[in-house]
Phi, psi and omega in degrees: 000138182276172184293321181295320179295321179295315179295323178295317178295319178296317178295319178296318177298316179298318179295321178295315180295317178297322177295319178295319176296321179296317178296317178298323179294323182285329185256010181295155184275312182256162180288310178226168180291335179288337180280340186266122178271150178291147181275122179222068180056030178085357181257148174290149181296139182271339182215167178291148185297327182270353185283349182279342184256130178287147182296339179300328183294333178291321176294319178297322178297319179294321177294319177299317180296326177298316179286332175294318176294329176300317180292327178297323180276332184283332181295308177294329178298319180295333180284331185248002185295326181292324180282324186281319176101207188292333181295326178292323179294317179296317179297321180291323178291328174294317178299315179293326177294321177295318176296319179296322177297321177294321178292319178298318178297315179297321179295315179297325180281350178088016181289339182259005179282134184268353181255000000 
């Protein structure tokens, strides 16, 4: 593709995006985002949106994400462990030891306590 064609495609893309933003600006419902209230079955909200969740759930989420990342790393490891040999096994056990140390720390700090 030549340079003129690339610039034409880039300009066309920019014009389409600008046109879509312009149409959205013309057909919007409220003037600003501060004027629009959240829809809650026609009633005004009784409490703040974040006040319903206890802070404990954020710590539980972080522990879950740590183990989720463990699975992300273990799947490709399982595919190449036979070719790589003992060094891959040692590296995975080091990785699991680091995760286990994080879980022990979270447990000692009370992040996993439900009361």
